[in-house]
C-alpha positions as protocol buffer text, in pm:
chain_id: "A"
residue {
  index: 1
  type: MET
  ca { x: -2855 y: 9667 z: -13761 }
}
residue {
  index: 2
  type: ALA
  ca { x: -3050 y: 9833 z: -13482 }
}
residue {
  index: 3
  type: ARG
  ca { x: -3389 y: 9693 z: -13403 }
}
residue {
  index: 4
  type: PRO
  ca { x: -3688 y: 9925 z: -13421 }
}
residue {
  index: 5
  type: SER
  ca { x: -3798 y: 10089 z: -13098 }
}
residue {
  index: 6
  type: PRO
  ca { x: -4114 y: 9953 z: -12938 }
}
residue {
  index: 7
  type: TYR
  ca { x: -4195 y: 10311 z: -12836 }
}
residue {
  index: 8
  type: PRO
  ca { x: -4347 y: 10559 z: -13083 }
}
residue {
  index: 9
  type: SER
  ca { x: -4148 y: 10875 z: -13156 }
}
residue {
  index: 10
  type: GLU
  ca { x: -4425 y: 11087 z: -13002 }
}
residue {
  index: 11
  type: LEU
  ca { x: -4375 y: 10911 z: -12669 }
}
residue {
  index: 12
  type: ARG
  ca { x: -3998 y: 10961 z: -12686 }
}
residue {
  index: 13
  type: GLU
  ca { x: -4039 y: 11332 z: -12759 }
}
residue {
  index: 14
  type: ARG
  ca { x: -4296 y: 11368 z: -12481 }
}
residue {
  index: 15
  type: ALA
  ca { x: -4067 y: 11194 z: -12230 }
}
residue {
  index: 16
  type: VAL
  ca { x: -3777 y: 11423 z: -12321 }
}
residue {
  index: 17
  type: ARG
  ca { x: -3998 y: 11732 z: -12280 }
}
residue {
  index: 18
  type: MET
  ca { x: -4133 y: 11608 z: -11950 }
}
residue {
  index: 19
  type: VAL
  ca { x: -3785 y: 11546 z: -11808 }
}
residue {
  index: 20
  type: ALA
  ca { x: -3686 y: 11903 z: -11896 }
}
residue {
  index: 21
  type: GLU
  ca { x: -4004 y: 12040 z: -11740 }
}
residue {
  index: 22
  type: ILE
  ca { x: -3990 y: 11852 z: -11409 }
}
residue {
  index: 23
  type: ARG
  ca { x: -3612 y: 11849 z: -11362 }
}
residue {
  index: 24
  type: PRO
  ca { x: -3616 y: 12144 z: -11115 }
}
residue {
  index: 25
  type: ASN
  ca { x: -3852 y: 11946 z: -10889 }
}
residue {
  index: 26
  type: TYR
  ca { x: -3601 y: 11663 z: -10836 }
}
residue {
  index: 27
  type: PRO
  ca { x: -3257 y: 11654 z: -10671 }
}
residue {
  index: 28
  type: THR
  ca { x: -3095 y: 11493 z: -10980 }
}
residue {
  index: 29
  type: GLU
  ca { x: -3169 y: 11454 z: -11346 }
}
residue {
  index: 30
  type: TRP
  ca { x: -3164 y: 11077 z: -11298 }
}
residue {
  index: 31
  type: ALA
  ca { x: -3441 y: 11100 z: -11038 }
}
residue {
  index: 32
  type: ALA
  ca { x: -3651 y: 11300 z: -11286 }
}
residue {
  index: 33
  type: MET
  ca { x: -3584 y: 11041 z: -11557 }
}
residue {
  index: 34
  type: LYS
  ca { x: -3688 y: 10756 z: -11327 }
}
residue {
  index: 35
  type: ALA
  ca { x: -4010 y: 10939 z: -11239 }
}
residue {
  index: 36
  type: ILE
  ca { x: -4097 y: 11000 z: -11605 }
}
residue {
  index: 37
  type: ALA
  ca { x: -4019 y: 10639 z: -11699 }
}
residue {
  index: 38
  type: ALA
  ca { x: -4253 y: 10517 z: -11427 }
}
residue {
  index: 39
  type: LYS
  ca { x: -4525 y: 10768 z: -11514 }
}
residue {
  index: 40
  type: LEU
  ca { x: -4523 y: 10680 z: -11887 }
}
residue {
  index: 41
  type: GLY
  ca { x: -4485 y: 10304 z: -11835 }
}
residue {
  index: 42
  type: ILE
  ca { x: -4141 y: 10286 z: -11992 }
}
residue {
  index: 43
  type: GLY
  ca { x: -3959 y: 9974 z: -11878 }
}
residue {
  index: 44
  type: ALA
  ca { x: -3628 y: 10132 z: -11779 }
}
residue {
  index: 45
  type: ALA
  ca { x: -3520 y: 10480 z: -11682 }
}
residue {
  index: 46
  type: GLU
  ca { x: -3204 y: 10415 z: -11885 }
}
residue {
  index: 47
  type: THR
  ca { x: -3421 y: 10424 z: -12197 }
}
residue {
  index: 48
  type: VAL
  ca { x: -3539 y: 10775 z: -12107 }
}
residue {
  index: 49
  type: ARG
  ca { x: -3180 y: 10879 z: -12031 }
}
residue {
  index: 50
  type: THR
  ca { x: -3072 y: 10763 z: -12377 }
}
residue {
  index: 51
  type: TRP
  ca { x: -3353 y: 10962 z: -12540 }
}
residue {
  index: 52
  type: VAL
  ca { x: -3264 y: 11275 z: -12341 }
}
residue {
  index: 53
  type: ARG
  ca { x: -2894 y: 11251 z: -12430 }
}
residue {
  index: 54
  type: LYS
  ca { x: -2973 y: 11198 z: -12800 }
}
residue {
  index: 55
  type: ALA
  ca { x: -3207 y: 11500 z: -12797 }
}
residue {
  index: 56
  type: GLU
  ca { x: -2928 y: 11710 z: -12639 }
}
residue {
  index: 57
  type: VAL
  ca { x: -2683 y: 11602 z: -12910 }
}
residue {
  index: 58
  type: ASP
  ca { x: -2936 y: 11671 z: -13186 }
}
residue {
  index: 59
  type: ALA
  ca { x: -3004 y: 12017 z: -13038 }
}
residue {
  index: 60
  type: GLY
  ca { x: -2630 y: 12095 z: -13022 }
}
residue {
  index: 61
  type: ARG
  ca { x: -2620 y: 12118 z: -12642 }
}
residue {
  index: 62
  type: ARG
  ca { x: -2396 y: 11811 z: -12609 }
}
residue {
  index: 63
  type: PRO
  ca { x: -2111 y: 11688 z: -12831 }
}
residue {
  index: 64
  type: GLY
  ca { x: -2166 y: 11377 z: -13036 }
}
residue {
  index: 65
  type: THR
  ca { x: -2302 y: 11240 z: -13360 }
}
residue {
  index: 66
  type: THR
  ca { x: -2648 y: 11372 z: -13438 }
}
residue {
  index: 67
  type: SER
  ca { x: -2928 y: 11148 z: -13563 }
}
residue {
  index: 68
  type: ASP
  ca { x: -2898 y: 11298 z: -13913 }
}
residue {
  index: 69
  type: GLU
  ca { x: -2522 y: 11242 z: -13919 }
}
residue {
  index: 70
  type: ALA
  ca { x: -2565 y: 10883 z: -13798 }
}
residue {
  index: 71
  type: ALA
  ca { x: -2820 y: 10815 z: -14073 }
}
residue {
  index: 72
  type: GLU
  ca { x: -2586 y: 10961 z: -14336 }
}
residue {
  index: 73
  type: ILE
  ca { x: -2293 y: 10752 z: -14208 }
}
residue {
  index: 74
  type: LYS
  ca { x: -2510 y: 10440 z: -14220 }
}
residue {
  index: 75
  type: ARG
  ca { x: -2619 y: 10520 z: -14577 }
}
residue {
  index: 76
  type: LEU
  ca { x: -2261 y: 10583 z: -14690 }
}
residue {
  index: 77
  type: LYS
  ca { x: -2136 y: 10259 z: -14532 }
}
residue {
  index: 78
  type: ALA
  ca { x: -2405 y: 10062 z: -14717 }
}
residue {
  index: 79
  type: GLU
  ca { x: -2316 y: 10236 z: -15043 }
}
residue {
  index: 80
  type: ASN
  ca { x: -1947 y: 10168 z: -14985 }
}
residue {
  index: 81
  type: ALA
  ca { x: -2014 y: 9798 z: -14922 }
}
residue {
  index: 82
  type: GLU
  ca { x: -2218 y: 9775 z: -15243 }
}
residue {
  index: 83
  type: LEU
  ca { x: -1943 y: 9943 z: -15445 }
}
residue {
  index: 84
  type: ARG
  ca { x: -1683 y: 9704 z: -15301 }
}
residue {
  index: 85
  type: ALA
  ca { x: -1899 y: 9405 z: -15389 }
}
residue {
  index: 86
  type: ASN
  ca { x: -1942 y: 9536 z: -15745 }
}
residue {
  index: 87
  type: GLU
  ca { x: -1563 y: 9574 z: -15782 }
}
residue {
  index: 88
  type: ILE
  ca { x: -1509 y: 9217 z: -15662 }
}
residue {
  index: 89
  type: LEU
  ca { x: -1768 y: 9089 z: -15909 }
}
residue {
  index: 90
  type: LYS
  ca { x: -1606 y: 9285 z: -16194 }
}
residue {
  index: 91
  type: ALA
  ca { x: -1263 y: 9145 z: -16111 }
}
residue {
  index: 92
  type: ALA
  ca { x: -1398 y: 8789 z: -16091 }
}
residue {
  index: 93
  type: SER
  ca { x: -1585 y: 8833 z: -16417 }
}
residue {
  index: 94
  type: ALA
  ca { x: -1273 y: 8958 z: -16594 }
}
residue {
  index: 95
  type: PHE
  ca { x: -1067 y: 8672 z: -16453 }
}
residue {
  index: 96
  type: PHE
  ca { x: -1310 y: 8403 z: -16564 }
}
residue {
  index: 97
  type: ALA
  ca { x: -1359 y: 8565 z: -16906 }
}
residue {
  index: 98
  type: ALA
  ca { x: -982 y: 8558 z: -16957 }
}
residue {
  index: 99
  type: GLU
  ca { x: -976 y: 8189 z: -16854 }
}
residue {
  index: 100
  type: LEU
  ca { x: -1238 y: 8107 z: -17116 }
}
residue {
  index: 101
  type: ASP
  ca { x: -1039 y: 8285 z: -17388 }
}
residue {
  index: 102
  type: ARG
  ca { x: -719 y: 8091 z: -17320 }
}
residue {
  index: 103
  type: PRO
  ca { x: -654 y: 7782 z: -17533 }
}
residue {
  index: 104
  type: SER
  ca { x: -710 y: 7459 z: -17348 }
}
residue {
  index: 105
  type: LYS
  ca { x: -399 y: 7269 z: -17228 }
}
residue {
  index: 106
  type: ARG
  ca { x: -576 y: 6933 z: -17245 }
}
residue {
  index: 107
  type: SER
  ca { x: -497 y: 6687 z: -17525 }
}
């Protein structure tokens, strides 16, 4: 399970906007990301890069799994695991119930 981000979503959105706004002023996108990370006090420029890439995927400008799709996949996996566990419990319950109904072989 992913740990919660120490950065509020408003900061992430602001960083992504700022990278887009200042990108023309820098020779590379990475340089712009490093500048924004430093300006906003974000520990690593890689964090900003991850936010920018995710925003591009969510906006449809880059291929990949969107945030909504990832959340749905996570929900479905949890539901699937619960259903599997329920089936195992049902099978075990039926097995032990049948064992209790059988006559004892002890004398």
